[in-house]
N, CA, C and O atoms as a Tripos MOL2 file, in Angstrom:
@<TRIPOS>MOLECULE
protein
  312   311    78     0     0
PROTEIN
NO_CHARGES

@<TRIPOS>ATOM
      1 N          -1.5940  -16.6710   -2.8950 N.3       1 MET1
      2 CA         -1.7880  -15.4650   -2.1190 C.3       1 MET1
      3 C          -2.9560  -14.6590   -2.6890 C.2       1 MET1
      4 O          -3.8560  -14.2850   -1.9360 O.2       1 MET1
      5 N          -2.9690  -14.3860   -3.9620 N.am      2 LEU2
      6 CA         -4.0090  -13.5440   -4.5410 C.3       2 LEU2
      7 C          -5.3850  -14.1940   -4.4770 C.2       2 LEU2
      8 O          -6.3980  -13.4950   -4.4620 O.2       2 LEU2
      9 N          -5.4320  -15.5140   -4.4400 N.am      3 ALA3
     10 CA         -6.7190  -16.1920   -4.4000 C.3       3 ALA3
     11 C          -7.4770  -15.8790   -3.1180 C.2       3 ALA3
     12 O          -8.6980  -16.0280   -3.0800 O.2       3 ALA3
     13 N          -6.7830  -15.4490   -2.0660 N.am      4 ASN4
     14 CA         -7.4320  -15.1320   -0.7970 C.3       4 ASN4
     15 C          -7.9420  -13.6960   -0.7330 C.2       4 ASN4
     16 O          -8.6210  -13.3380    0.2290 O.2       4 ASN4
     17 N          -7.6410  -12.8790   -1.7080 N.am      5 LEU5
     18 CA         -8.0820  -11.4940   -1.7020 C.3       5 LEU5
     19 C          -9.5300  -11.3930   -2.1490 C.2       5 LEU5
     20 O          -9.9900  -12.1520   -3.0010 O.2       5 LEU5
     21 N         -10.2470  -10.4260   -1.5480 N.am      6 GLY6
     22 CA        -11.6450  -10.2580   -1.9290 C.3       6 GLY6
     23 C         -12.1770   -8.8990   -1.5360 C.2       6 GLY6
     24 O         -11.4130   -7.9640   -1.2980 O.2       6 GLY6
     25 N         -13.4750   -8.7990   -1.4690 N.am      7 THR7
     26 CA        -14.1390   -7.5170   -1.2440 C.3       7 THR7
     27 C         -13.9360   -6.9570    0.1650 C.2       7 THR7
     28 O         -14.2220   -5.7840    0.4060 O.2       7 THR7
     29 N         -13.4570   -7.7640    1.0820 N.am      8 THR8
     30 CA        -13.1930   -7.2620    2.4360 C.3       8 THR8
     31 C         -11.7800   -6.7270    2.5820 C.2       8 THR8
     32 O         -11.4240   -6.1980    3.6350 O.2       8 THR8
     33 N         -10.9700   -6.8580    1.5380 N.am      9 ASP9
     34 CA         -9.5820   -6.4040    1.5760 C.3       9 ASP9
     35 C          -9.4470   -4.9970    1.0010 C.2       9 ASP9
     36 O         -10.2630   -4.5470    0.1960 O.2       9 ASP9
     37 N          -8.3800   -4.3140    1.4480 N.am     10 THR10
     38 CA         -8.0820   -2.9630    0.9840 C.3      10 THR10
     39 C          -6.5990   -2.8730    0.6740 C.2      10 THR10
     40 O          -5.7760   -3.4330    1.3990 O.2      10 THR10
     41 N          -6.2580   -2.1880   -0.3750 N.am     11 TYR11
     42 CA         -4.8500   -1.8950   -0.6370 C.3      11 TYR11
     43 C          -4.6930   -0.3950   -0.7810 C.2      11 TYR11
     44 O          -5.6440    0.3090   -1.1210 O.2      11 TYR11
     45 N          -3.4900    0.0910   -0.5220 N.am     12 ILE12
     46 CA         -3.2280    1.5250   -0.6000 C.3      12 ILE12
     47 C          -2.4440    1.8210   -1.8650 C.2      12 ILE12
     48 O          -1.4270    1.1850   -2.1410 O.2      12 ILE12
     49 N          -2.9150    2.7710   -2.6160 N.am     13 SER13
     50 CA         -2.2650    3.1790   -3.8560 C.3      13 SER13
     51 C          -1.4580    4.4470   -3.5860 C.2      13 SER13
     52 O          -2.0200    5.4850   -3.2340 O.2      13 SER13
     53 N          -0.1550    4.3590   -3.7520 N.am     14 TYR14
     54 CA          0.6990    5.5300   -3.5100 C.3      14 TYR14
     55 C           1.6690    5.7900   -4.6530 C.2      14 TYR14
     56 O           2.2800    6.8570   -4.7120 O.2      14 TYR14
     57 N           1.8190    4.8440   -5.5500 N.am     15 LEU15
     58 CA          2.7070    5.0440   -6.7000 C.3      15 LEU15
     59 C           1.9490    5.8120   -7.7870 C.2      15 LEU15
     60 O           0.7190    5.7800   -7.8170 O.2      15 LEU15
     61 N           2.6610    6.4940   -8.6690 N.am     16 PRO16
     62 CA          1.9770    7.1700   -9.7880 C.3      16 PRO16
     63 C           1.1960    6.1530  -10.6240 C.2      16 PRO16
     64 O           1.6590    5.0310  -10.8280 O.2      16 PRO16
     65 N           0.0330    6.5350  -11.0980 N.am     17 SER17
     66 CA         -0.8000    5.5870  -11.8450 C.3      17 SER17
     67 C          -0.1340    5.1180  -13.1390 C.2      17 SER17
     68 O          -0.4960    4.0690  -13.6700 O.2      17 SER17
     69 N           0.8260    5.8740  -13.6470 N.am     18 ALA18
     70 CA          1.5410    5.4610  -14.8610 C.3      18 ALA18
     71 C           2.6370    4.4290  -14.5760 C.2      18 ALA18
     72 O           3.1880    3.8410  -15.5060 O.2      18 ALA18
     73 N           2.9530    4.2090  -13.3120 N.am     19 HIS19
     74 CA          3.9780    3.2250  -12.9320 C.3      19 HIS19
     75 C           3.4500    1.8240  -13.2530 C.2      19 HIS19
     76 O           2.3120    1.4980  -12.9180 O.2      19 HIS19
     77 N           4.2700    1.0030  -13.8970 N.am     20 SER20
     78 CA          3.8110   -0.3230  -14.3330 C.3      20 SER20
     79 C           3.3790   -1.1930  -13.1620 C.2      20 SER20
     80 O           2.4200   -1.9540  -13.2880 O.2      20 SER20
     81 N           4.0650   -1.0990  -12.0200 N.am     21 PHE21
     82 CA          3.6880   -1.9040  -10.8520 C.3      21 PHE21
     83 C           2.3250   -1.4590  -10.3190 C.2      21 PHE21
     84 O           1.5030   -2.2950   -9.9420 O.2      21 PHE21
     85 N           2.0860   -0.1630  -10.2880 N.am     22 GLU22
     86 CA          0.7890    0.3560   -9.8150 C.3      22 GLU22
     87 C          -0.3340   -0.0520  -10.7590 C.2      22 GLU22
     88 O          -1.4130   -0.4390  -10.3110 O.2      22 GLU22
     89 N          -0.0910    0.0320  -12.0490 N.am     23 ALA23
     90 CA         -1.1140   -0.3550  -13.0300 C.3      23 ALA23
     91 C          -1.4700   -1.8340  -12.8800 C.2      23 ALA23
     92 O          -2.6420   -2.2040  -12.9520 O.2      23 ALA23
     93 N          -0.4700   -2.6670  -12.6750 N.am     24 THR24
     94 CA         -0.7010   -4.0980  -12.4880 C.3      24 THR24
     95 C          -1.4620   -4.3580  -11.1900 C.2      24 THR24
     96 O          -2.4080   -5.1450  -11.1710 O.2      24 THR24
     97 N          -1.0560   -3.7060  -10.1160 N.am     25 THR25
     98 CA         -1.7200   -3.8880   -8.8260 C.3      25 THR25
     99 C          -3.1690   -3.4310   -8.8900 C.2      25 THR25
    100 O          -4.0590   -4.1070   -8.3720 O.2      25 THR25
    101 N          -3.4070   -2.3020   -9.5150 N.am     26 PHE26
    102 CA         -4.7730   -1.7870   -9.6260 C.3      26 PHE26
    103 C          -5.6450   -2.7380  -10.4480 C.2      26 PHE26
    104 O          -6.8010   -2.9790  -10.0990 O.2      26 PHE26
    105 N          -5.1030   -3.2700  -11.5210 N.am     27 THR27
    106 CA         -5.8430   -4.2240  -12.3490 C.3      27 THR27
    107 C          -6.1810   -5.4770  -11.5540 C.2      27 THR27
    108 O          -7.3000   -5.9830  -11.6380 O.2      27 THR27
    109 N          -5.2300   -5.9750  -10.7900 N.am     28 LEU28
    110 CA         -5.4960   -7.1470   -9.9470 C.3      28 LEU28
    111 C          -6.5590   -6.8290   -8.8930 C.2      28 LEU28
    112 O          -7.4250   -7.6560   -8.6100 O.2      28 LEU28
    113 N          -6.4900   -5.6440   -8.3230 N.am     29 ALA29
    114 CA         -7.4870   -5.2430   -7.3270 C.3      29 ALA29
    115 C          -8.8860   -5.2290   -7.9480 C.2      29 ALA29
    116 O          -9.8440   -5.6990   -7.3360 O.2      29 ALA29
    117 N          -8.9980   -4.7000   -9.1400 N.am     30 LEU30
    118 CA        -10.2970   -4.6910   -9.8190 C.3      30 LEU30
    119 C         -10.8050   -6.1070  -10.0670 C.2      30 LEU30
    120 O         -11.9860   -6.3970   -9.8720 O.2      30 LEU30
    121 N          -9.9090   -6.9780  -10.4960 N.am     31 ASN31
    122 CA        -10.2970   -8.3580  -10.8000 C.3      31 ASN31
    123 C         -10.7690   -9.1150   -9.5620 C.2      31 ASN31
    124 O         -11.6690   -9.9500   -9.6550 O.2      31 ASN31
    125 N         -10.1670   -8.8310   -8.4010 N.am     32 TYR32
    126 CA        -10.5060   -9.5520   -7.1790 C.3      32 TYR32
    127 C         -11.5040   -8.7960   -6.2990 C.2      32 TYR32
    128 O         -11.8900   -9.3010   -5.2450 O.2      32 TYR32
    129 N         -11.9220   -7.6180   -6.7010 N.am     33 GLY33
    130 CA        -12.8810   -6.8550   -5.9180 C.3      33 GLY33
    131 C         -12.2810   -6.1830   -4.6950 C.2      33 GLY33
    132 O         -13.0060   -5.8270   -3.7660 O.2      33 GLY33
    133 N         -10.9750   -6.0060   -4.6840 N.am     34 VAL34
    134 CA        -10.2790   -5.3830   -3.5580 C.3      34 VAL34
    135 C         -10.5230   -3.8790   -3.5830 C.2      34 VAL34
    136 O         -10.4600   -3.2600   -4.6450 O.2      34 VAL34
    137 N         -10.8010   -3.2880   -2.4240 N.am     35 ARG35
    138 CA        -10.9830   -1.8410   -2.3310 C.3      35 ARG35
    139 C          -9.6320   -1.1550   -2.4750 C.2      35 ARG35
    140 O          -8.6080   -1.6900   -2.0510 O.2      35 ARG35
    141 N          -9.6350    0.0090   -3.0640 N.am     36 CYS36
    142 CA         -8.4040    0.7710   -3.2660 C.3      36 CYS36
    143 C          -8.5080    2.1000   -2.5350 C.2      36 CYS36
    144 O          -9.4390    2.8710   -2.7640 O.2      36 CYS36
    145 N          -7.5490    2.3660   -1.6560 N.am     37 GLY37
    146 CA         -7.4830    3.6440   -0.9690 C.3      37 GLY37
    147 C          -6.2830    4.4130   -1.4910 C.2      37 GLY37
    148 O          -5.2220    3.8320   -1.7220 O.2      37 GLY37
    149 N          -6.4400    5.7030   -1.6770 N.am     38 TYR38
    150 CA         -5.3670    6.5350   -2.2060 C.3      38 TYR38
    151 C          -4.7440    7.3540   -1.0920 C.2      38 TYR38
    152 O          -5.4510    7.9140   -0.2540 O.2      38 TYR38
    153 N          -3.4150    7.4250   -1.0830 N.am     39 PHE39
    154 CA         -2.7310    8.1920   -0.0500 C.3      39 PHE39
    155 C          -2.8730    9.6800   -0.3270 C.2      39 PHE39
    156 O          -3.2050   10.0820   -1.4430 O.2      39 PHE39
    157 N          -2.6210   10.4970    0.6880 N.am     40 GLY40
    158 CA         -2.8600   11.9320    0.6020 C.3      40 GLY40
    159 C          -1.8700   12.7230   -0.2250 C.2      40 GLY40
    160 O          -2.0750   13.9210   -0.4220 O.2      40 GLY40
    161 N          -0.8180   12.1160   -0.7130 N.am     41 GLY41
    162 CA          0.1400   12.8150   -1.5640 C.3      41 GLY41
    163 C           1.4490   13.1770   -0.8920 C.2      41 GLY41
    164 O           2.3970   13.5720   -1.5710 O.2      41 GLY41
    165 N           1.5270   13.0540    0.4140 N.am     42 ASP42
    166 CA          2.7510   13.3840    1.1400 C.3      42 ASP42
    167 C           3.4000   12.0880    1.6230 C.2      42 ASP42
    168 O           2.9040   11.4450    2.5480 O.2      42 ASP42
    169 N           4.5140   11.7100    0.9880 N.am     43 MET43
    170 CA          5.1820   10.4570    1.3480 C.3      43 MET43
    171 C           5.6420   10.4330    2.8050 C.2      43 MET43
    172 O           5.7600    9.3610    3.3990 O.2      43 MET43
    173 N           5.8990   11.5950    3.3800 N.am     44 LEU44
    174 CA          6.3300   11.6440    4.7760 C.3      44 LEU44
    175 C           5.1890   11.2710    5.7290 C.2      44 LEU44
    176 O           5.4340   10.8760    6.8690 O.2      44 LEU44
    177 N           3.9570   11.3970    5.2640 N.am     45 LYS45
    178 CA          2.8030   11.0710    6.1000 C.3      45 LYS45
    179 C           2.1900    9.7070    5.7620 C.2      45 LYS45
    180 O           1.1700    9.3270    6.3370 O.2      45 LYS45
    181 N           2.8000    8.9820    4.8450 N.am     46 LEU46
    182 CA          2.2480    7.6940    4.4230 C.3      46 LEU46
    183 C           2.1070    6.7360    5.6010 C.2      46 LEU46
    184 O           1.0560    6.1210    5.7770 O.2      46 LEU46
    185 N           3.1540    6.6060    6.4030 N.am     47 THR47
    186 CA          3.1090    5.6470    7.5070 C.3      47 THR47
    187 C           2.4290    6.1900    8.7550 C.2      47 THR47
    188 O           1.9540    5.4110    9.5810 O.2      47 THR47
    189 N           2.3730    7.5080    8.9100 N.am     48 THR48
    190 CA          1.7880    8.0660   10.1260 C.3      48 THR48
    191 C           0.3180    8.4570    9.9780 C.2      48 THR48
    192 O          -0.4170    8.4680   10.9660 O.2      48 THR48
    193 N          -0.1160    8.7740    8.7680 N.am     49 VAL49
    194 CA         -1.4960    9.2200    8.5600 C.3      49 VAL49
    195 C          -2.2750    8.2440    7.6740 C.2      49 VAL49
    196 O          -3.3270    7.7430    8.0700 O.2      49 VAL49
    197 N          -1.7550    7.9800    6.4830 N.am     50 ASP50
    198 CA         -2.5100    7.2180    5.4890 C.3      50 ASP50
    199 C          -2.6850    5.7440    5.8500 C.2      50 ASP50
    200 O          -3.7910    5.2130    5.7520 O.2      50 ASP50
    201 N          -1.6070    5.0780    6.2670 N.am     51 LEU51
    202 CA         -1.7290    3.6640    6.6200 C.3      51 LEU51
    203 C          -2.6670    3.4410    7.8030 C.2      51 LEU51
    204 O          -3.5210    2.5590    7.7250 O.2      51 LEU51
    205 N          -2.5470    4.2090    8.9070 N.am     52 PRO52
    206 CA         -3.4920    3.9990   10.0080 C.3      52 PRO52
    207 C          -4.9510    4.2980    9.6220 C.2      52 PRO52
    208 O          -5.8690    3.6500   10.1250 O.2      52 PRO52
    209 N          -5.1600    5.2670    8.7410 N.am     53 MET53
    210 CA         -6.5280    5.6220    8.3610 C.3      53 MET53
    211 C          -7.1370    4.5710    7.4290 C.2      53 MET53
    212 O          -8.2840    4.1660    7.6200 O.2      53 MET53
    213 N          -6.3800    4.1300    6.4290 N.am     54 LEU54
    214 CA         -6.9160    3.1860    5.4450 C.3      54 LEU54
    215 C          -6.8650    1.7340    5.9130 C.2      54 LEU54
    216 O          -7.6650    0.9120    5.4660 O.2      54 LEU54
    217 N          -5.9350    1.4140    6.8050 N.am     55 LYS55
    218 CA         -5.7710    0.0500    7.3310 C.3      55 LYS55
    219 C          -5.7490   -1.0010    6.2100 C.2      55 LYS55
    220 O          -6.5930   -1.8970    6.1760 O.2      55 LYS55
    221 N          -4.7780   -0.8840    5.2980 N.am     56 PRO56
    222 CA         -4.7400   -1.8420    4.1920 C.3      56 PRO56
    223 C          -4.4370   -3.2560    4.6740 C.2      56 PRO56
    224 O          -3.6150   -3.4540    5.5690 O.2      56 PRO56
    225 N          -5.0990   -4.2210    4.0800 N.am     57 THR57
    226 CA         -4.8300   -5.6280    4.3730 C.3      57 THR57
    227 C          -3.8770   -6.2150    3.3420 C.2      57 THR57
    228 O          -3.3550   -7.3160    3.5210 O.2      57 THR57
    229 N          -3.6580   -5.4810    2.2750 N.am     58 PHE58
    230 CA         -2.7760   -5.8980    1.1870 C.3      58 PHE58
    231 C          -1.9190   -4.6840    0.8530 C.2      58 PHE58
    232 O          -2.4390   -3.6500    0.4320 O.2      58 PHE58
    233 N          -0.6140   -4.8060    1.0370 N.am     59 PHE59
    234 CA          0.2710   -3.6490    0.8650 C.3      59 PHE59
    235 C           1.4110   -3.9880   -0.0910 C.2      59 PHE59
    236 O           2.5510   -4.1720    0.3350 O.2      59 PHE59
    237 N           1.0960   -4.0690   -1.3890 N.am     60 PRO60
    238 CA          2.1640   -4.3080   -2.3480 C.3      60 PRO60
    239 C           3.0270   -3.0580   -2.4520 C.2      60 PRO60
    240 O           2.5130   -1.9400   -2.4910 O.2      60 PRO60
    241 N           4.3130   -3.2500   -2.4960 N.am     61 SER61
    242 CA          5.1970   -2.0920   -2.5230 C.3      61 SER61
    243 C           6.4940   -2.4180   -3.2410 C.2      61 SER61
    244 O           6.7280   -3.5380   -3.6960 O.2      61 SER61
    245 N           7.3100   -1.4090   -3.3190 N.am     62 VAL62
    246 CA          8.6420   -1.5520   -3.8920 C.3      62 VAL62
    247 C           9.6280   -1.6620   -2.7320 C.2      62 VAL62
    248 O           9.3620   -1.1330   -1.6530 O.2      62 VAL62
    249 N          10.7570   -2.3340   -2.9290 N.am     63 PRO63
    250 CA         11.7090   -2.5560   -1.8350 C.3      63 PRO63
    251 C          12.1610   -1.2840   -1.1260 C.2      63 PRO63
    252 O          12.3940   -1.3060    0.0820 O.2      63 PRO63
    253 N          12.2870   -0.1930   -1.8420 N.am     64 ARG64
    254 CA         12.7640    1.0460   -1.2230 C.3      64 ARG64
    255 C          11.8450    1.4930   -0.0740 C.2      64 ARG64
    256 O          12.3250    1.9010    0.9830 O.2      64 ARG64
    257 N          10.5380    1.4150   -0.2840 N.am     65 LEU65
    258 CA          9.6070    1.8300    0.7670 C.3      65 LEU65
    259 C           9.6290    0.8420    1.9340 C.2      65 LEU65
    260 O           9.6000    1.2550    3.0930 O.2      65 LEU65
    261 N           9.6810   -0.4570    1.6400 N.am     66 TYR66
    262 CA          9.7760   -1.4480    2.7250 C.3      66 TYR66
    263 C          11.0080   -1.1800    3.5850 C.2      66 TYR66
    264 O          10.9390   -1.2730    4.8100 O.2      66 TYR66
    265 N          12.1340   -0.8480    2.9530 N.am     67 ASN67
    266 CA         13.3580   -0.5510    3.7070 C.3      67 ASN67
    267 C          13.1910    0.6840    4.5800 C.2      67 ASN67
    268 O          13.6810    0.7090    5.7090 O.2      67 ASN67
    269 N          12.5100    1.7060    4.0810 N.am     68 LYS68
    270 CA         12.2770    2.9200    4.8770 C.3      68 LYS68
    271 C          11.3850    2.6310    6.0760 C.2      68 LYS68
    272 O          11.6420    3.1200    7.1760 O.2      68 LYS68
    273 N          10.3460    1.8450    5.8720 N.am     69 ILE69
    274 CA          9.4580    1.4830    6.9720 C.3      69 ILE69
    275 C          10.2170    0.6640    8.0090 C.2      69 ILE69
    276 O          10.0960    0.9050    9.2100 O.2      69 ILE69
    277 N          10.9900   -0.2920    7.5450 N.am     70 TYR70
    278 CA         11.7730   -1.1380    8.4440 C.3      70 TYR70
    279 C          12.7480   -0.2970    9.2710 C.2      70 TYR70
    280 O          12.8820   -0.5110   10.4760 O.2      70 TYR70
    281 N          13.4230    0.6510    8.6350 N.am     71 SER71
    282 CA         14.3550    1.5300    9.3420 C.3      71 SER71
    283 C          13.6260    2.3840   10.3770 C.2      71 SER71
    284 O          14.1140    2.5670   11.4920 O.2      71 SER71
    285 N          12.4600    2.9060   10.0060 N.am     72 GLY72
    286 CA         11.6900    3.7340   10.9190 C.3      72 GLY72
    287 C          11.2400    2.9720   12.1490 C.2      72 GLY72
    288 O          11.2880    3.4940   13.2630 O.2      72 GLY72
    289 N          10.8090    1.7490   11.9500 N.am     73 VAL73
    290 CA         10.3830    0.9160   13.0770 C.3      73 VAL73
    291 C          11.5920    0.5730   13.9380 C.2      73 VAL73
    292 O          11.5150    0.6100   15.1660 O.2      73 VAL73
    293 N          12.7040    0.2400   13.2980 N.am     74 GLY74
    294 CA         13.9270   -0.0790   14.0450 C.3      74 GLY74
    295 C          14.4140    1.0910   14.8760 C.2      74 GLY74
    296 O          14.8580    0.9090   16.0100 O.2      74 GLY74
    297 N          14.3330    2.2990   14.3170 N.am     75 ASP75
    298 CA         14.7600    3.4960   15.0600 C.3      75 ASP75
    299 C          13.8760    3.7360   16.2710 C.2      75 ASP75
    300 O          14.3640    4.1330   17.3290 O.2      75 ASP75
    301 N          12.5810    3.4980   16.1230 N.am     76 LYS76
    302 CA         11.6550    3.7080   17.2530 C.3      76 LYS76
    303 C          11.8500    2.6650   18.3460 C.2      76 LYS76
    304 O          11.5920    2.9410   19.5180 O.2      76 LYS76
    305 N          12.2980    1.4830   17.9800 N.am     77 LEU77
    306 CA         12.4950    0.4220   18.9800 C.3      77 LEU77
    307 C          13.7930    0.5820   19.7630 C.2      77 LEU77
    308 O          13.9440   -0.0010   20.8360 O.2      77 LEU77
    309 N          14.7260    1.3630   19.2380 N.am     78 LYS78
    310 CA         16.0220    1.5450   19.9210 C.3      78 LYS78
    311 C          15.9090    2.3870   21.1450 C.2      78 LYS78
    312 O          16.9070    2.6290   21.8220 O.2      78 LYS78
@<TRIPOS>BOND
     1     1     2 1
     2     2     3 1
     3     3     4 2
     4     3     5 am
     5     5     6 1
     6     6     7 1
     7     7     8 2
     8     7     9 am
     9     9    10 1
    10    10    11 1
    11    11    12 2
    12    11    13 am
    13    13    14 1
    14    14    15 1
    15    15    16 2
    16    15    17 am
    17    17    18 1
    18    18    19 1
    19    19    20 2
    20    19    21 am
    21    21    22 1
    22    22    23 1
    23    23    24 2
    24    23    25 am
    25    25    26 1
    26    26    27 1
    27    27    28 2
    28    27    29 am
    29    29    30 1
    30    30    31 1
    31    31    32 2
    32    31    33 am
    33    33    34 1
    34    34    35 1
    35    35    36 2
    36    35    37 am
    37    37    38 1
    38    38    39 1
    39    39    40 2
    40    39    41 am
    41    41    42 1
    42    42    43 1
    43    43    44 2
    44    43    45 am
    45    45    46 1
    46    46    47 1
    47    47    48 2
    48    47    49 am
    49    49    50 1
    50    50    51 1
    51    51    52 2
    52    51    53 am
    53    53    54 1
    54    54    55 1
    55    55    56 2
    56    55    57 am
    57    57    58 1
    58    58    59 1
    59    59    60 2
    60    59    61 am
    61    61    62 1
    62    62    63 1
    63    63    64 2
    64    63    65 am
    65    65    66 1
    66    66    67 1
    67    67    68 2
    68    67    69 am
    69    69    70 1
    70    70    71 1
    71    71    72 2
    72    71    73 am
    73    73    74 1
    74    74    75 1
    75    75    76 2
    76    75    77 am
    77    77    78 1
    78    78    79 1
    79    79    80 2
    80    79    81 am
    81    81    82 1
    82    82    83 1
    83    83    84 2
    84    83    85 am
    85    85    86 1
    86    86    87 1
    87    87    88 2
    88    87    89 am
    89    89    90 1
    90    90    91 1
    91    91    92 2
    92    91    93 am
    93    93    94 1
    94    94    95 1
    95    95    96 2
    96    95    97 am
    97    97    98 1
    98    98    99 1
    99    99   100 2
   100    99   101 am
   101   101   102 1
   102   102   103 1
   103   103   104 2
   104   103   105 am
   105   105   106 1
   106   106   107 1
   107   107   108 2
   108   107   109 am
   109   109   110 1
   110   110   111 1
   111   111   112 2
   112   111   113 am
   113   113   114 1
   114   114   115 1
   115   115   116 2
   116   115   117 am
   117   117   118 1
   118   118   119 1
   119   119   120 2
   120   119   121 am
   121   121   122 1
   122   122   123 1
   123   123   124 2
   124   123   125 am
   125   125   126 1
   126   126   127 1
   127   127   128 2
   128   127   129 am
   129   129   130 1
   130   130   131 1
   131   131   132 2
   132   131   133 am
   133   133   134 1
   134   134   135 1
   135   135   136 2
   136   135   137 am
   137   137   138 1
   138   138   139 1
   139   139   140 2
   140   139   141 am
   141   141   142 1
   142   142   143 1
   143   143   144 2
   144   143   145 am
   145   145   146 1
   146   146   147 1
   147   147   148 2
   148   147   149 am
   149   149   150 1
   150   150   151 1
   151   151   152 2
   152   151   153 am
   153   153   154 1
   154   154   155 1
   155   155   156 2
   156   155   157 am
   157   157   158 1
   158   158   159 1
   159   159   160 2
   160   159   161 am
   161   161   162 1
   162   162   163 1
   163   163   164 2
   164   163   165 am
   165   165   166 1
   166   166   167 1
   167   167   168 2
   168   167   169 am
   169   169   170 1
   170   170   171 1
   171   171   172 2
   172   171   173 am
   173   173   174 1
   174   174   175 1
   175   175   176 2
   176   175   177 am
   177   177   178 1
   178   178   179 1
   179   179   180 2
   180   179   181 am
   181   181   182 1
   182   182   183 1
   183   183   184 2
   184   183   185 am
   185   185   186 1
   186   186   187 1
   187   187   188 2
   188   187   189 am
   189   189   190 1
   190   190   191 1
   191   191   192 2
   192   191   193 am
   193   193   194 1
   194   194   195 1
   195   195   196 2
   196   195   197 am
   197   197   198 1
   198   198   199 1
   199   199   200 2
   200   199   201 am
   201   201   202 1
   202   202   203 1
   203   203   204 2
   204   203   205 am
   205   205   206 1
   206   206   207 1
   207   207   208 2
   208   207   209 am
   209   209   210 1
   210   210   211 1
   211   211   212 2
   212   211   213 am
   213   213   214 1
   214   214   215 1
   215   215   216 2
   216   215   217 am
   217   217   218 1
   218   218   219 1
   219   219   220 2
   220   219   221 am
   221   221   222 1
   222   222   223 1
   223   223   224 2
   224   223   225 am
   225   225   226 1
   226   226   227 1
   227   227   228 2
   228   227   229 am
   229   229   230 1
   230   230   231 1
   231   231   232 2
   232   231   233 am
   233   233   234 1
   234   234   235 1
   235   235   236 2
   236   235   237 am
   237   237   238 1
   238   238   239 1
   239   239   240 2
   240   239   241 am
   241   241   242 1
   242   242   243 1
   243   243   244 2
   244   243   245 am
   245   245   246 1
   246   246   247 1
   247   247   248 2
   248   247   249 am
   249   249   250 1
   250   250   251 1
   251   251   252 2
   252   251   253 am
   253   253   254 1
   254   254   255 1
   255   255   256 2
   256   255   257 am
   257   257   258 1
   258   258   259 1
   259   259   260 2
   260   259   261 am
   261   261   262 1
   262   262   263 1
   263   263   264 2
   264   263   265 am
   265   265   266 1
   266   266   267 1
   267   267   268 2
   268   267   269 am
   269   269   270 1
   270   270   271 1
   271   271   272 2
   272   271   273 am
   273   273   274 1
   274   274   275 1
   275   275   276 2
   276   275   277 am
   277   277   278 1
   278   278   279 1
   279   279   280 2
   280   279   281 am
   281   281   282 1
   282   282   283 1
   283   283   284 2
   284   283   285 am
   285   285   286 1
   286   286   287 1
   287   287   288 2
   288   287   289 am
   289   289   290 1
   290   290   291 1
   291   291   292 2
   292   291   293 am
   293   293   294 1
   294   294   295 1
   295   295   296 2
   296   295   297 am
   297   297   298 1
   298   298   299 1
   299   299   300 2
   300   299   301 am
   301   301   302 1
   302   302   303 1
   303   303   304 2
   304   303   305 am
   305   305   306 1
   306   306   307 1
   307   307   308 2
   308   307   309 am
   309   309   310 1
   310   310   311 1
   311   311   312 2
@<TRIPOS>SUBSTRUCTURE
     1 MET1         2 RESIDUE 1 A MET
     2 LEU2         6 RESIDUE 1 A LEU
     3 ALA3        10 RESIDUE 1 A ALA
     4 ASN4        14 RESIDUE 1 A ASN
     5 LEU5        18 RESIDUE 1 A LEU
     6 GLY6        22 RESIDUE 1 A GLY
     7 THR7        26 RESIDUE 1 A THR
     8 THR8        30 RESIDUE 1 A THR
     9 ASP9        34 RESIDUE 1 A ASP
    10 THR10       38 RESIDUE 1 A THR
    11 TYR11       42 RESIDUE 1 A TYR
    12 ILE12       46 RESIDUE 1 A ILE
    13 SER13       50 RESIDUE 1 A SER
    14 TYR14       54 RESIDUE 1 A TYR
    15 LEU15       58 RESIDUE 1 A LEU
    16 PRO16       62 RESIDUE 1 A PRO
    17 SER17       66 RESIDUE 1 A SER
    18 ALA18       70 RESIDUE 1 A ALA
    19 HIS19       74 RESIDUE 1 A HIS
    20 SER20       78 RESIDUE 1 A SER
    21 PHE21       82 RESIDUE 1 A PHE
    22 GLU22       86 RESIDUE 1 A GLU
    23 ALA23       90 RESIDUE 1 A ALA
    24 THR24       94 RESIDUE 1 A THR
    25 THR25       98 RESIDUE 1 A THR
    26 PHE26      102 RESIDUE 1 A PHE
    27 THR27      106 RESIDUE 1 A THR
    28 LEU28      110 RESIDUE 1 A LEU
    29 ALA29      114 RESIDUE 1 A ALA
    30 LEU30      118 RESIDUE 1 A LEU
    31 ASN31      122 RESIDUE 1 A ASN
    32 TYR32      126 RESIDUE 1 A TYR
    33 GLY33      130 RESIDUE 1 A GLY
    34 VAL34      134 RESIDUE 1 A VAL
    35 ARG35      138 RESIDUE 1 A ARG
    36 CYS36      142 RESIDUE 1 A CYS
    37 GLY37      146 RESIDUE 1 A GLY
    38 TYR38      150 RESIDUE 1 A TYR
    39 PHE39      154 RESIDUE 1 A PHE
    40 GLY40      158 RESIDUE 1 A GLY
    41 GLY41      162 RESIDUE 1 A GLY
    42 ASP42      166 RESIDUE 1 A ASP
    43 MET43      170 RESIDUE 1 A MET
    44 LEU44      174 RESIDUE 1 A LEU
    45 LYS45      178 RESIDUE 1 A LYS
    46 LEU46      182 RESIDUE 1 A LEU
    47 THR47      186 RESIDUE 1 A THR
    48 THR48      190 RESIDUE 1 A THR
    49 VAL49      194 RESIDUE 1 A VAL
    50 ASP50      198 RESIDUE 1 A ASP
    51 LEU51      202 RESIDUE 1 A LEU
    52 PRO52      206 RESIDUE 1 A PRO
    53 MET53      210 RESIDUE 1 A MET
    54 LEU54      214 RESIDUE 1 A LEU
    55 LYS55      218 RESIDUE 1 A LYS
    56 PRO56      222 RESIDUE 1 A PRO
    57 THR57      226 RESIDUE 1 A THR
    58 PHE58      230 RESIDUE 1 A PHE
    59 PHE59      234 RESIDUE 1 A PHE
    60 PRO60      238 RESIDUE 1 A PRO
    61 SER61      242 RESIDUE 1 A SER
    62 VAL62      246 RESIDUE 1 A VAL
    63 PRO63      250 RESIDUE 1 A PRO
    64 ARG64      254 RESIDUE 1 A ARG
    65 LEU65      258 RESIDUE 1 A LEU
    66 TYR66      262 RESIDUE 1 A TYR
    67 ASN67      266 RESIDUE 1 A ASN
    68 LYS68      270 RESIDUE 1 A LYS
    69 ILE69      274 RESIDUE 1 A ILE
    70 TYR70      278 RESIDUE 1 A TYR
    71 SER71      282 RESIDUE 1 A SER
    72 GLY72      286 RESIDUE 1 A GLY
    73 VAL73      290 RESIDUE 1 A VAL
    74 GLY74      294 RESIDUE 1 A GLY
    75 ASP75      298 RESIDUE 1 A ASP
    76 LYS76      302 RESIDUE 1 A LYS
    77 LEU77      306 RESIDUE 1 A LEU
    78 LYS78      310 RESIDUE 1 A LYS
C-alpha cells in the first residue's frame, strides 16, 4: 500500500503531533513525498469542511473516527 504513495497524494493531519500514530504517519509522509494538510481544529467540521477542502487520497485514522464517519453516513442514508 505505501509503495503507491507519492507526491500527488495528500493526507490530512488531525491528531495531536505528540500522538505516536500521527508522528509515524507524518514521518512516512515525509519519506514518500506525500503532501500533508492540517485540519482547522474543530473536529465537528472535519468531515464537512476539512475533508472536502483538502481532498485527502490517504486517510490514516483511528477506529473511533472511522466509526463516527460511518455512523454519520448511515444516518444520512436513512
